[in-house]
N, C-alpha and C positions, 0 to 999 in steps of 0.2 A: 867586095872581097874582105874589106876591113872588118865588117861585122862577123863574117864567117870565121875569120882568123881569131876574133875575140871570143867567139863561141868555142872554137877549138882550144884556146888557151884556158877557158873556164872548165872545160871537160878535163884537160890535162891537170889542172889544179885539183879537181875533185878526185881523180884517180891517184894523184900523188898523195893526197891525204889518206885515201883508203889504203894505199900501199904502205904508208908509214904505220898505220894502225895494224896492218897485217904482219908487219915485222914483229910486233909484240905477241901476236898469236903464235909465231914460231917459238919464241921464248917460253910461252905458256905451255905449248905442246911438249917441249923438251923437259921442262920441270915436272909436268904431270906424268910424262912417261917414266922419268927417272924415279919419281916418288912412287908410282905404281909398281915399278920393278922392285924397289926396296921393300915395299909393303908385301908384295906377293912372295918374294923369295927370302926375304930376311925376317919378316914377321908372320908369314903364312896367312896373310889377309888378302882378300880379293873382293872386287866389286865390279859388276858389269857396267855400272854407271861410269866409273873411271876409265874403263876400256872404251866405252862409247864416246866419252868426251874427247879422248885422243883421236878417234876416227873423225868426229865432228870438226875438231881443230884442223886436222890434216885436210879435210875437204874444204874448209873455209880458207885455208892458206892458198890452195890452188884456185878456188873459185873467185876469191876476192883479189888474188895476186895476178891473175891473168891479164887484166886491163893495164895494171901498172907495168907488167913485163912488156906488153905491146907498146906502151907509151915510151918506154926506154929502150926499145928495139932489142929486147933480150931473147926473143924467140929464135929457135933454130932455123937457120937458112942454109942453102947450098951456096956457100960463099965462093966456091971454085968458079961458078958462072957469074953470080950476082956481082962480085967484086970487080969483074972485068968490064961490066957494062957501064955506059955513061950514066951520069946523074939523071938525065932525061929518061933514058930507058928504064932505069930502076924506078923512077917515079911512075912511069906508065905501068910497069909490072905490079908495083905496090897498089896503085889506084885500082887497076882492074881486078886484082886478087881480092882486095877489100870489098869492092862493089859486087863482084860476082859470087864470092864464096863466104867471106867472113860475115858480112852484114846479114845476108839471108839466113845463114845457119844460126847465128846468134839470135836473130829475131824468132826463128822457128823454135829453137830450144827454150828460150825465155817464155814464149807464148804457151807451148805445150806443157812445160813444167809448172806453170802457174796453176793449172788444174789439179795437179798432184798436191801442191801446197794447200790449195783450198779444201780439198777432200780430207787431207790429214788434219788440218786445223779444225774443220767442222766436226770431225769424228773424235778429236782428241787422241789421235793415233799415238801409240806408245810402242817402244821396242817390245818384242815378244819375250825378251830375256828378263829374268827376275832382277828387279832393281834398275831396269833400263830406263832410258830417257824418253821424253816426248820427241816425236819425229818431225812435227811441223816446223820447228826452227831451222833444221838443216834442210828441209824441203824448200823453205823460203830462200835459202842461200843460193839455190840453183838459178831461179829466174833473176835474182838480184845480181849474181855474178855475171850471168850472160848479158844482162841489161848494161852493166858497167862496161863489159867488153864491147858490146854493140856501140855504146856511146864513144868509147875510145876509137873504135873503127871509123866512126863518123869524123872524129877529130883528125885522124890520120889521113882520111880521104880528102878532107879540106886542105890539109897541109900539102899533100901531094899535088892536088889541083893548083894550089897557089904556086908551087914550084914550077909546074908546067906552064902556068900563065905568066911567070916571071915576077910574081909578087913576093916571093920568098925564095931565098937561096938555100941550098942543101946545108951550107955551113951555118946559116941562121937557125935552121931547124935543129941541127945537131947541137948548137949552143943552147937552145931552149930545152932540149932533152936533159941536159946535165944540171939544169937549174933546180 
């Protein structure tokens, strides 16, 4: 179990790093959106590339930020029920939900979206709009984002299994989340 917890810790560190990087994408998206609005409405200038980079950044924020959000338990839950359950019951629910739903869906989406990336890369697919951007970089973000989420799901499953086996307490896991 020690090695599995070390693996979970390494995955946590990876997604914490990606999460810190993603924070900068939020700032970039805000600045580009503001600059684009000033250029369009104040200077009567417009560019499809600037609009598309906003969409790309928005997509990257969600795709790359999902694993970080899972790591820090930031996803929406029905706390009315979940909060009333024991730590052990919550660990079982989280473990089963991760194994039965999260991991298979992430693996399927990552696998299926890889083909779309490959096709876009091979063809040099571009936006159909004048001045539009290449599409393969954002298509690559889909399998990467879901692969990161899948990895974080593995880390969470390891930690929930460790709680159920008595190798990790819920307070230890919560303390590690805030680090």
